[in-house]
N, C-alpha and C positions, 0 to 999 in steps of 0.2 A: 494656151489652153483655157486659162481662167477668163481672159478677155472674151474668148469666143463663147464660153458658157453664158456669161452675163449678157453679151451682145445678142445672142440668140433668144434668151429669155425676155429681154427688153423689146426686141422686135416682135416676138409672139404676143407680148402684152399691148402692142399698138404704138409704141414709141418709134419715132424716126431716130435711128442710131447712126452716129458718126464714129466709126471704128478708129481708134488711135493706133499710131505706129510706135510711140515711145513714151508712154505715161502709164500710170495706174488708174486712170479715170476714163470713163466713157461718157462723152457728152451726148445728150439726147434732146430732141425737140418735143415738147409736150403738146403742141398744137393739134397733132392728129388725135389726141385724146379729148379734144374739146377744151383744153386748158390754155391759158396765155400768160398767167402770172406765176413765174417760177417761185417767188417767195411764198405765196399762198399755197402753192402745190407742195412745196417742201415742208411747210409747217404742218399740213394736214396728212402727209404721207405716213408718218410713223403710226398714227392712230388708224388710218385706213388699211395699211398693209403690213405694218411692223417693219418697214424698211426706211432708211434715211437717205436723202439725196441733198446735194448742195446746189443752191441757185447760182447759175453762172453770172448773173447780173452783178454779183459782188466783185467780179473781175473786170467790169466794163466801166469806162468813164461815162458812157451814155447807157445808163441802166436800162432804159427802154429797149435798146437794141439787144440786150442780153436777156430780157424778160422771159422769153419762151423757152429758154434752154436750162437744163439741169444736168448735173453730172453725178455719176455713181462710181464708187471705188470698187475695183476688182482685186485688190491685194488682200484677199480673204481665202480661207480654205474652200476647196471646190464644193463641198457639201453645203457650206453657208451660201455660196453663190447660187447653187441649184434651189435651195429653199427660198432665197430672196426672189428668184425668177418666178417660182411657183406662186408666191404671195402676190407679186405684181400682176400676174395673169388673172 
């Protein structure tokens, strides 16, 4: 249920969402938002929306391949996820 709350909010905010089957993180593609640098996006996001994300490039040997992907944790209370989704919209 928590995954679905956050996935819906991220989709409504314009992210391309890759729904996971077995983790506490949702990976998203930021290119539909006009962004391509996950590091810059994640550094600016707390100030822009009060939400934190993790750049997926830190998990790639080829950082350029992971550059447009960021992930969000959904192991939070449902009300926190709903507020995060609203802030991202």
